[in-house]
Structure formats: structure tokens, C-alpha cells
N, C-alpha and C positions, 0 to 999 in steps of 0.2 A: 589643676584637674587633679584628683585621686588617682593614683595609678590602678588599673582592675589588676589583680594578679592572674599570674599563668594558671592554664587550666591543670597544668599536672601539679600544681602545689596543693599541699596540706590542707585541708579546711579545717583539720582539729587544731587546738592549741599548742602550742611546739613541746615538745616533750622536755623534759628533764633535761638536761646535757650533761650532768652529774647524774648517772641515776645509779650509782654506787655497785659495787660487782658481782651481786647475786643474780641478776639476769644473767650475766654475761655466762658465769660458772652454770647456772641452770640451761644456757644455750648449748654452750657444749658437752655437758653429759647428755642432754638432749642427742646431740648430735652422734656421740658413740653410741647409744644406744638406738638409734637408727640405722646407722653403718653395720652394727653388729644383727638386729632383726632381721634384715634384710639379707647381706651377705649369709648369714646362717639358713635362713628360710629359703633360700632359691636354693641353696647347695644341699639342704636336706629335701626337698623337692625332689628337687633330680635323682639325690641318689632313691628315694623311695622308690621311684620313676623306675630306676634300671634294675632295682632289687625284684619289684615284681616281674619284670620281663626278664630276668635271670631265672627265674621261679618258676616261667611259664605261665602266671596267673594274668588274671585279666587285670585292663587296667583301670586304676581307680578313677572315674570321671570327676567326681567331688574335690581329689586330692586338691590340683593346684587352685580353686575357688578356695576352698578352708584355707590355704594356706597363705592364700593374698588376704582373705577375711581379718584371720587371724593376727597379721602383719598391720593391718588398721586398725584393729583393736588394742593392739600394743604401743604401738605409735601414737595412734592419734590422740589420747587425752593428753599424753606430754604437749605436742605441739599444737594444740588448741588452748592448753592453759598458756603457753608461752604466747601465742598470737593473742592473745587478748589481756592479758593480767599485766606484764611490765610497763613503765613508762618509756621507758626507752624506744626510740622508734628503730634503730636499726634490729633490735631483739624479735618488735611484733613483725618487721617487714619478714626474718629471720623463720617465725612461728608461721605465718600463713605460707612463704613458699613450701616448708618441709608438710606443712597441712596438706597442702594442695597435690604435693607431690605422692605422699602417701595414699591418699583416695584415689589419684591416677593408678598407682600399684594396686588397689582393691579392683578398680573397676577394668583393669588390661588383664589382673589375671583371671576373670573370671571365660576370657574367651579362650584359655587354656582346656577347658570341656571339649573345644573343637579333638577331634583324634589326630593325631600327627602326621597319620597319611594322608589325610584332607590339608595340606598345607598350605596351597591356594585359598580355600574357605577362610583359615584361620588370619592370614594377609589380609585378606580382602576386608575382616571383621577387626583388624588392629586399625587399617586406614582409615574406616570409616569410623570408630570411637574414638579415636587418637584426633582425627578433624573435627568431630565434633565438641569434644573436649577443648578444642585450640579453639571454638569461634566461643563456647561460654567463658571461657578464662577472659581472653581480649573482653566480650561484653562486661564481664565483671569490673576488668581492671579499668574500662573505658572511663575517664572523670570526667567530671559534672562542670560544665562551660558554665561561667557564671555570666547573667544578664548585662548586657552593657546598654548605653544609652544610643540611640540611633546616630550613626555618621559616626562613632568612636570605633577608631581603629584598634584593632587587638593588639596587646604589648606583647610582645616576647616572638620572635621567628618559632616554627616550627620545621625541625630538618626529618627528614627520613633516614637521612645517616645512607644514602645511596649518592647523594651530589646534588637532591634537587632540597630545596626548601618552598615553605609557605609563611606570608607574614610581610611586614615590610622589609622593602627591597628585594619581594620575588616576584614582584610583579604584579599588575592589578588589570582586571578587564579581559574582555575577551582577546585583546591582540596579545598580551603574556602569557595566556593560558593552556596554548598551545604547548611554546616551548618548555611552558614549568614541569608540566607533564609529560613530555617527553624526558626531561632531565629526571622526573621523578623515578624511571624505569632505568636510569642509567647508573651501575653499580659502582660507588666509590669507591677508597683506597681502604677501608676498615672493612668494607662488605668483602671486599676482592684478598682480602688478607686473611679473611676467616674461610672463603673458599679454599684459599688454598693451603691451607690449615687442613681443612677435611678431604682434599686429595691426597695429602700426604699422611693420612690417619687411612685411607683406604689403600694404600701400597702393599702392604702385607697381605693382606684379603685379594689383591688381583693378583699376586706370585703365590700366594700359596691355597687359597681355595679356587672353586669353580660353580659358575653359576648354573640354576636348574633350567627348568622351561622357561619359553618366553613370558607366558600368561606369570608364572611362579615370579619371574625378576618385574617386570613392571607393578606384579603387586607389591612386591619385597619394596621398589623404590617410592611407590604411594605412601606405604606405611611408613617408611623411614621419613620421608616429605612432613608426613602428616606430625609422627614423632617431634622432628624437629619445629614445627609450627607449636607444638605443645610448649616445647623449650623457652621459643622466641615470646610466646604468650604469660610466659612461667615469670622470666628471667627479662622483663622489659625494662625499660628508662627508669622508672618509681623505682623499681625494684634496688636495681645500683644505686641509683641519689641517694638513697639510705645509708650506705656505707662510705660515702664520702662527700660530705656536707661542706659547704664552702665554694666559694669563686675566686680563684679556680678552686677545684677540688685538691684533695691529695690522693693521690692517684698508688702510693705503696700499700695505706689502708684498705685501698678497694681491692687491691689485687689479693692480699693475704686475707683480709675477714670476708668480702666478697667472695671471692674465688673459693675460698672455704664454705661458704654457706651454700653459693651455687653447686660445689661438685656434690655435695651432699642432696641435693634436688635433684641432681642429674643422676646419681645414682638409684635412687626411688623410680625414674622413668626408666633408667635401662632394666630394672630390677622387672618390670612388665613388660618393656616390649620385645617378645621372642615367645616362640612356642618353646616347650621344658628341654633347656642345653642352649641356644642360641642366643639366651641372655646372658647365658655365663662369660663368655669373653667381654659384652657390652658393660657387666660387673666394674671390670678392670680398664676398659680403655675409655671410658664415658667421663667417670667423675674429673680426673685430671683438666678436661676440657673447662673445667667452672674456671680456672687461674685464666686461662686463656681468653675465654670471654671478657672475663673481667678487666685485661689489658686493652683489650681491644674498645671496651666501652669509655676508660678513659683515653683512648685516643681518640675516639666520638667526641667525648667531652671536650676535649681540649679543643677540636675545630668548629665548635658550635657549643659554645659555654652557655647560651642560653634556652635552646632548645631541645624539643623531647627527641631523644635518639631512637633510631628504628630498632628495632626486633632481628632484622633483616642477617646479622652477624649469626645469630644465636641460629634461626632457621637451616642457615644452612651450613655450619659446622656441626650441629649436633644430627642435624640431616645426613649429611655426608656418612658424618662417624658411626652413625644408627645402620645405615646400608650396608657396609661391613659384614656383619656377624649374619644379618638379615637374608641377604643375596647370596652369598659367597659360601655358606654351610647349610648343610641339610639337617635339619634337628636330628632325621633319626638316623642319621650315622654318628653322629657326637652321642656314643654310648660305649658302656661298659664291654658291651660285647668284641669291638674293635681296637681295647686297649691293649691289647697283649704286644702292638707292632708297633712301627712308624705308621697308624693309621692317622683316618681325619680326627680324631680325640688328639691325638699327637699336635698336629701342622696346626688344628684351632689352639692348642696351648701354645703354641710358636708365634703364632697371629696375635692372641691374645696379647704374650708378652712383647712383642714387637709395636704392636701400638700404644700400649702403654710407654716403652721407651721415647716414642712419637711424641706422644701424649705431649711428658713431661718435658722434652726437650721444646717442642712449639710452646707451652706455658712459661719455660724459662726464658725461651730467643723473644718473646712478646713481652714480656715482663719487663724485661731489661732494655730493649728497645723502644717500647711504646708507654711504661708506666713511668720513666724519670719525672724528677719535675721540670725538667729542663729540655724533655725527649719529645723529638720530632716523628708526625706520622709521614710514613714514606709519600711520595706523589702518587697519584692514581697508576701514571704510565709506570712507576715500578713497581707497585701492588699487580696490576694486570699480567706486567712479565713474569712475576715469582709465581700468579697462577698459573699462569699460560704453562710456565715448564714443567711443573707438578703435574698439570695434565697431560702434559705428551707424556712424562714420566711412567703416568700411572699407566696409560696405553699401551708405551711401550713394553711396561712390564707384564700386562697382561697378555698380549700377544707373543711375548720373547718366551722368560721362564716360566711365564704363568700357564694357565689350563683355558684359553680363549675357546668360545663355542658356547651351545647351550647345553644342559645336559637334566634334561626334566624326565620325569618318569614317564614312562609308558602307560597305556591300557592291555589288561587284557578281556576280550570280549569271548563270551561262553555263549556257543549258539545252543536253542534250544533243543534243536534234532539232536541226538547222538547215535552211533553206529550200533545197530542191532545184530547180537553177538549170539545171540540162541539158535537153536537146533543146528550147532558147527556136526559136521558131519564125523561118524565114529573111528578114530585112524589107530593105524596101527603101533603096537606099543614099542619105546623105543625110540633112537633119533629120528628114525625116517617118520614116522610116525608125529613125534614132536613139530618135527620142520614142515609138515603139511598142513597142520593147525593153523601153525605160524603164516604160511603163506597165505589163508585163506582169512585169517584174523585181518594181517596186512590189506588185502585187495578189499575187504568190506570197509575200513577203517577210511582207506583212500577214496573210493567210491561216494562213501557218506559226504568227507569233505568234501570233494569238488563239486559235488551237485547241490547240495546248502548252503556254500559260500562264494559261489560265482558272483552272486548280484553285489552282495555286502564288496567281494575283494576289488568290483570293479568301482563299485562308488567310492569306497578308499584309496586308492588308487587315484581316481581323477582329483580329490583334493590334496594330493602328498602327503597322507598320513603312513605311507610307507608300513602296508600290512604285511606281517608275516605269518602264514598259515600254519596250521598244526592239525592235525588228523588222530594222533594217540588220544586226545581231547578235543573235539571237534570246535576250533576255538582261533582267534586271530589276535596277533599282537600286534596295537598302531600307535601311533602317535596322539598326543591331544589331550587337552584339558577338562575342566569340568565342562563346558559346553559341548563336546566331542561327546562326553561322558553321557550328559544329558540325550543329545541325539542319536546316539547308539542304543541306550536303556528304551528308547520306544519305538525300535523297529522292532516287529512280529517276528524276525527270528532269531532275536539276542533274548536270551535267559537272563544273564546279570551281565554288570562289568567291573572290572577287579581293574586294581594298580599295582602294574608290574614295577618290582625295585627295579631301579637301577644308579647303581654306584655313579658319585662322581670321583673324575680322575685324580691323584697324587700328585704332587710336585715331584714327588720320587720314590722309585719301589720302594714298596712296604719291608722288603727283605724276607729274605727266604728261614723259616724256621728250622733249624737244626739239631741233633743228638747230641746229647754229651755222654750218655752210658756207653761201656765199654760191648763190644760183640757177645754174643751170647756163646759156649762154651757146650751147649745143650738144648734137650728139648726145657723151656721155659715152664714155669708151675703151671702156667694156665694151661698148656699143651697137656702136661702130665695130668692135672687134675680131671680132663675131659676125657683120658683114656687115647687121644689121636697116637700119641706114638708107639702105644700097644699094636694100633692098627698098622703102622708103619712096618711092625717089626715081627709081627706074630701072625696077621693076614696078608702081609705082601700088599697093600693098597694104599695109596700114598695122593690118589686123585687124577692118574693119567686119564687122559681123553676128555677130561671136562673142561670147560671155560667157566670164570667168573667174571661177571662184570660188574666195576665198580665205578660208582657215579659220587662225588665228593671234589674236594679243593684240587683233585689231579693228582698224578702217581711220578713218582722220580724213577722214571724210566733205566737209569742206569745202575740202579742200586745192585752191587752185589748181590742180594738175595731175592730179588725182582725181577734184575736184567732177562735171566736165560727163560723167564714164565711167560715175557709177553708174546701173544699169538701172533705178532705183525703182518704186513702185507698193511695195503691201501683203506682197510675200516676196522680198524682196533683202537682209532684214538681219534677223538671227536672235544675240541675248546670253542665251544659256542662265544665264549666271551671273547678269547684274546688272538683265538685262531690259530695258536702253538703248533707247528707241526709235526711236534713229537712231544711222547708222553712226557710232561715236567709237573713240579710241585712247588710252590713257594710256602705256601701255607703249613705243611707238613701230615695235617689233618688224614689225608687219602693216603698219603704212602705208609702212615702206620696201619691204617684199617684192611688196606689189602694185604697188608704183609701180615697181618694175625690171618688172612685167610688163606694165602697160599706163599707165604715168605720162606726160602731156603733158611738153612743153618738153624735150625729150632725154634724158629719164630710162627711159625704157621700151620693151620690145620693139614689144608692138603699141597700140599710142597710139589708134587706131581702134576697141579693143573696148572693150564694158562689161563690169560686174563685178560682184558681188554679194558680199556679207560676213556673218562667222559667228565670234563670241569662242569660240575654246575652249580658251584662255590666260588666266590671271588673275595677274597679278603671276608670269610668266614661270614657272607650274607649272599643271598640268593635271591630269587624271583619265580612264580609261575612257569616262565613261559621259560627260562633256562633249567629249570626240572624237568621241564616235559622235553626239552630238546633233549635233555639225557635220557629219557625214559625211551623217546623215539627212537633213536639213536641204537640203543641196548634189542628193540623190539624187530627191529630191519638196519641193521647198520650199511652206511654208504661211504663212498670213498671220500676224500677231502674234496669240498668244492660242490659235491654231488646235490642235488635234490631230494629230498627227505621223501617227497611224493613220487617219484620216480624213480630213482635209483637206491631203492632199500633191498637189501638182501637179508630179507629173512632167515633163510637155508642158514646164513652167520650169524644169528642170534646166538650170544651167550646163554648157556643154560642156566646162570642163576644170578642173583640180582642182588648187590651187599648194597645196602641204603644207610648210613650211619647219619641222617640229615632229617630236618622234619622243617615242615613250610608254616613258622608261623603267621598270625594275624598283620604284624609289624610287615611283614614282605611281601604282603598282597594276598595271601591264600585266605579262602574262606574253607568251613568245613569238609565241603563233597568237591571241591576244584579239580582234585588228582583222583577221585573215586571212578571214572573212566577208564584212564591208563592204567590201574593196578587190574580193574576187572579186566582188562581185555590182556594184558600178560597172561596173567591168570589163564586166559581162555586158549590162550599160545601157549601153554605149557611151559611158560619160563617162573622160575620159582622165585618169588621174591623175598627178601628176610628186610625187615625195617627197626632200626634201634626206637626203642619206647621211648626213651630222651632221656634226661635228667634233672626233671623238675620235682623228685622226691623230695619230702616223705608226704608229700599232699596228694590225698585221693584223688580218683578223676582228673589225673596231670597227664595220661596218655589221651592227648587230644588235635596234636598238631600232626596234619598229613605229612605221610600215610599210615602211619604208627596204628590209628583208632581201625582200618579196613580190616574187612574179614577175609578178605584174600592175599593177605600179607602174612607171612609168619613175625610178630611182635618180638623182640628180644629185651627183657632186662639184664640187668648184673649183678653179681654176686662177689663175696670175696673169697680168700683162699680158705675161710670156714664155713661156705655156702652159707653164709648169712647175704640177706638180701640188700644191698648197700642202700645208705639213705636218700641217696642222691638218684635211685631207679625210679623214674615214674610208676604210678601204678593203675590200677583201673575203678569202678568201670570205665569204658570205653563210652564216649556219647551214644545214647539209645539203650546203656545199660549191658551190651558183649562185656563177658569177659577179659580182660588183658593185663599183661601180658601172657604171650602163650608159652615161652620158654625161658629159660636162663642160662648166663654163660659167665665165665671169670670175666670182670670188668674193674677190679680195683688191682694197680698195679701191673698194668703188662707192658711188657717188653717188647718192642718190634721196630721194624725200620724208619728213618728218618730222611730228608733230603740230604744229599750231600755223600750219603753211604754211610752213616753213624746210625744209632738208635735211639730211643727213647723210652721214657715209661710214662704213661697215662692214664687215667681211671675216665670211667664213662660208660653206659650202654654201646655208644659207637665203638668202646674196643671187644664189647661180647659179641656184635653182632656179627662182624666178617667171621670170627670161630664157628658159630651156627652154619653161616654160609659153605664154609669149610667143611666140616660135618656133612652135609649133603652134599658136597663136590666128593667126598668119599664114600656114602653108601648108593651112588649113581657110579661109580668109577667101580665098586664091587659088583654092584648089578646094571648093566647099560639097558636092559629091560625096561629101568626103572625110569629113565630119563622122560620128563614130559608128565608124569603121574604124581603130580602136586600133590592132590589130595592125600593118595595113598603115603607118599613121604611126610605131610606132617604130621599122620596120623602114625609113624612108627617114632618121630622124633618125640611126641607126647607120652607114646605107650614105655619106652625104654628111656625116659628122663628120671633122675634121682630126683630123691626130695630135697628142699630148701629148707632155712631156716627163717619165716618171714620176719621182718623189722617194723615197727610202727610208730607213727609221729609221736604219740605219746597215748597213756593208758587209758584215756576216752574211748570209749566205743565206735564211736562214728570214727575214729582214725583205722578203725581196722579196715576199711574199703571196701564190707560188705562181705568179707571172707577171705579167707588166704588165696583164691582162684586169683583172688585181682592184684595180690602182690607176687606170688612165685609163680602162678601158672602153672605148668605140668612138674615144674621142676627145672633142673640143672641138665642140660644137655648130655649123654653118656656116646661118645662118638662110637667107642669099644662094642656098647651092646646094640645103637643104630645101625651100624653096618653087620654085624652079625645076622640082624633081625632085617634086612634088606638082602643079605643074600638068601 
């Protein structure tokens, strides 16, 4: 009887065994082109994302879909030609695999239109899309079974590569069906070795990374499994057999040639699998897995020379490798904003480098052990022990030097009803009147929050969502993902629900930023420029009796320029991030800004003033809740461990707040989330100065709260020649209000740094505390002005000196509507302002 060809055999005539060198050359050139386009496109897209973020511009929704579709256009044509034209079967298989890979890249890239703040939605979309793509690829690759006469047994066994097989010798009839089905789900040695390799690739991520929330982790696992299924459908048995024809096959050719082709295909899958930033480490770690998969296929083919080998090894290895960057790194934290220290970008790069080393080691080891002509596949028990040891090591690393636990984002729930602060009784001028207003504002805020939050707090506590209530904005921070968010959004008392950023922990502290400049020998240039030194020497005013509050990265309370100015007591320092008991600062930004306000030794505008501090930035990122933590503390300070609702002391509130921060959308804020907070502080008679931002020279770039709000004094920056700094953000504010209000020196400003040193920095962050210092001088010179915020703002504007506007270009559109939205009232003049205040 004529033998029936096995179902995986190619139905077309055999290809020319010697097709010539040109198809191979074309394949090599196409592969190099694919690598260049994929790597450059992904890196460039991420850099554009980061550039827009750094400039404070809105995220371009169509950026990543455009990048992905451009890659399809650039790579699609040569891969189509490679898949159709050559007579060489391996070259055609190469073209088909790469064509499928680039189409997947284009498909997955469309999902990056989902904002990074909605990471769970992106992961769910990736899991669904990749899962459907795997089903389609498997359907397209399914061979057609030839018709056989009745009673003719199929020729050649079909093995699933996991220890089970079907065909002659596999058993027939109902009696054998059960054992065969049970064996099919029993992983064989090749699959176990693939699992071991996947666990090894996860080791650096378990050590250096940290998981997100429960839902986020589950969705990352599903997305990784779907990407593994895609790889298994793409790199199936028929793909590998093209590169090692013959029986027995030539394993060296399979590993070298087939592994290289598979690596390029995996590069395309990696380029599409992950939100902006999360795909970059996969570009490094996933392609070398192609060589390991080739060696594993050689081992499987040796065990089953005639069967169709399962894709389970590819599914396990690629799925586990993809799970690392998807689950253990938050794409919002893979940002250049954190690249200056040993923060998340640094550790992600280290994990990617370690993953590359492990992937290469696995590829070489498997190639040597499994792909030798006379090599032997380890026994199943040996492979199982290897996989088990690596799994235990993975768990030990995560529980030991790693960061075990879940660190998902929280939700910030803003209630509809906010406290009514209208009709406050008239108060006496000076501190006594300010304290009375602050006490009444505090009472109304707390009463409103207690009354309106009671039912919601009770329900949230019953569900174990750990509610944290706030009163300065009537809001609650809770645990939860999209389902909880949808439930909360449907409640009648809730206005809106935002994401409250939560940073994942680092494997080691990011380190303290220290200064390298020498100590000043007299008043700095910026102090002299605004005339603060004249106020000290001629008017005898240094800010005595005034307290400035700083909400920032912290304060080095032992710095010689700041130590004597700390107010002290149990209610002058609050760290909602880490709970530090005394003023500390690792980032340096807060120490520098506060030094420009109250620092001794020639760096501060009001060296006689005292200060209190709060940490609202951790590693240069914040959240709506932690910004509010500090603003609440400034309205009514409370002792360490005290309840802000019951232990607040509004009579101990600082007089002036300096805020060199903004809350952009990436941190979870919307335009109005902090508006009730600044309105309440203004009503309490607390002066609030806020940095305009460093996203100039774009017009309308003063848009991150609290800078656009009318009840804060927004400060831009000038250089030593009174020219508006190019980076200084410009107005108008949303709604058309003119901003900034005033300017101050912000280029080349030297001030204190952690550890007792000094450093020179640029930014509107540097300009803002100088304005706060000028207000301290004014109120110290005339204590009856304390709490009179409106009059103080008016005096600052009236006594400011003109500044020179700068523009993005000569286009009239870049004039931002007029000089008022670039220079405001001009550069603050401390000497003139204090004289006017007196």
C-alpha cells in the first residue's frame, strides 16, 4: 500500500536544494533592517514620549500607533517578498515568520493609545489581542490532513512534546484514551527545561523589581501567557523543521540559523508587547531565547524523530520571559524624570542586562548540551529537579533581597460636596486674626468631611479597601482597580475618581543628592539682585517672627544654613511617605528651595524666619493624596502619629507656603483636584507661592496644579540680566487668566544641599522660595499685614521691576497674548516691597 504522507509535510514540490546565495543574502539584509527599524523605532517613540512629558505637553495619542504602522510599512514589503519569491524553503519560512511578527507589532502598537495611567486596561487589551492573534496563527498553520481510505491507520506518530503521543503505539480505543489524555498534560523533559529557562530569566526581575496591584499582576500574567502563545504558534514544529531537514536533523544548523531567525521574530513580539518603556528591556532579553528554543526543538526532535513537536516549550519560555518587565516594572516609572539617580530606570537597565547575560548563558548551555550530534536529552526527573530548583530560587529571591508584596496604585475619590467657606466673620489684623480665620476654616472643613464621608468610609472599610479620609479637599484615598473605580464613580456622593500614584520600592536606596559648590562668602547674586541684602542692612528686617512652610522632597534639618531656623516641637515635621521622625532629604530639591527662602550665610532671602517642613515628593514623583497630606499639615499641624481630623492645630500653621512642585496628569491630578485646598488656605490667611513650572517657552504651559489657580502667587524665573528664562512656563492659565504673577531669579541659583554642601540649580523652583522670603520680610516689618493675603499680593505686583520677555520664536502666536503672560508684573523687589509694607 502506498504510504500516506504525514500531515505536517509540505504539499508543494520540494524546493531547490541549492537555491544559490542570493536568497540567503536577502534574508540577512532583511533581518538587519528589521532589527534596526524595531530598535530605533521603539527607542525613538519612548524618547518622544519622555520629551513631551518633560516639556509638560499633552501626550500624543496617535504617536505609538503611527510608529507601529510605520514599522509595518518599512518592514512589511521586504518580508512579503522574502515569504513569496525565493525557492528556498528555509528562506520562505523566514519571511513568513518575520511578516507575521511585524504585523503583530503593528497590531499591538495600536494598544499604546491607552494612557499609561490606565495600565490595567492596557494589559487586558494586550492579553485579549495576543490571545486572539495566537488562535488565528494556529488556525492558519494547521496542516490539512489528507483523506485516507477507511480502515487505513495514520502513518507517523504525533507527539505533543510533553510526554504524550498519539498514533501507532499510543493506544487505541476507549481503554487507552484515558492514559493517553493524562500523559498529554504531563510536561516532558523538554518543556521542563523551557520552564527552567523561563524561571532563570525571571530572577533579576524578582530581585530588582516589584509587583503592582493584584489585578495588575494577574493581567500581566495573562498578557505574558498570550505573548507566549503567540510565540508558540509562530515558532511551531513546521517552522523549525525547515532549518534542519533530514532524519536525523543537523542540530548545529538548526540552532545557529533557526535560532537567529527566531530571535528576530521574538524581537518583533517584544517590541509590541508592553506599554511605552516596558517593552525596552524585553528588546534585550527576549531575542536570545530564540537560540535556546532551537536547541530545545533539536532535543525534542531527537526524542520524536517523526512526530510533530509541541510548541509548549516556546509558550513557557517566552511567556515567563515576558512576564518580568510586564509585571515587575511600572511603565510610568521608566521615565527620564527619575533617571538622575539610582531609581527605577537604573534598576530596569540592570535587570535587562542581567536578563541578557542569563539568556545568553541559557542559549549556550542548551546549545552545547542538547544540540550536539550525539547529545542526549536529560531524563524527565533531572529536568523536573532543575525547574523546581530554579522555581524555589525565584521565590527565595523575591522573598529575600527582592521586594515581596503588591504595590498597586490607589484611587483618589473626590466627593461632590465641598465645604462652604463663604461668609467667614471679619477678623482682626495680624496673627491673632489669622489664627481665628484658620480655626474657623479648619472647623468647617472637618465638619463637612465627617458629615459627607461617613457612609462611604463605612462601606469602604467593610470591603477592606483601607480608606484614608481628607478634609482640605473633601476626598478619600482607597485601594482598588478599575472595578472599584467604576463602583465608586456610580455613587451619588462621588464627583470623580482619580488614580493616586504609588511608587514601587527600590532594591536599594536611590542615594542622597549632594552639592559640590563651596560655601558662599556673602550674599549670593540673586539675593543682591532683588535687594534683600539692603533690607537686612538698611531696614534691619530679616524675617524674624515669621514661619515659612516647605512642601517638597524634604529638608536636611542638620544643614548649618538651616538647622537654627527649624521651629521645632512635635508639629513642625511630617513625612507621609516614609514616616521619618526628623527633617531629612535624600533628593536635595527641598533643601535647596528652602535654603533660598530662609537659609543663613547669604543664600536665603529671610534668614531670620523659621521653617516647618513636609515631604510630598518621593524620588521626584508625587500623588494627589500626598500633596494634600502636606497642604493639610500646613493648615493645621499635628503631632507625629496624630489624626489630622482631631489633632490639628490651626494656631500653629505657618504664615507662608513655598511650593516648588506641580501635579501633572501622569501623577493622577486633573485641573481642579487641588482647587478647594488652595481656596481654603487663602481663606485662612495663609500666603501660598507656587512655581510656574519649567515647560517654557511654550505658551499656556502654566497648567499643572496649583500654579494656574487664582488664589496662589505664581512665580516665573529670570536670569541675571532680568530676561525671562527660556524654561520658565508662560500663560495664559486655563480659562484665560494671566499668569505668572511675578518673577524672581531662577538661573544659576546657589543654595544648600543635603550633607552640609551647596549646589547651583536652575528652575522656577529656585525662584519661588525667594518670593516667599520677600513676603516673610514684608510681614516681619509690619506684623499687622500677617494674614492679609490680598494686600500682600498687590504690594508685590506694584513694587516689581520690569523684566525682558523672551519668546519661542518670532511668530506672533508665540507672544502668548502679551507680555503679562510671560513677565507678569515683573521681578520682585524686596527693598521696595518692605518699604511699601511699612
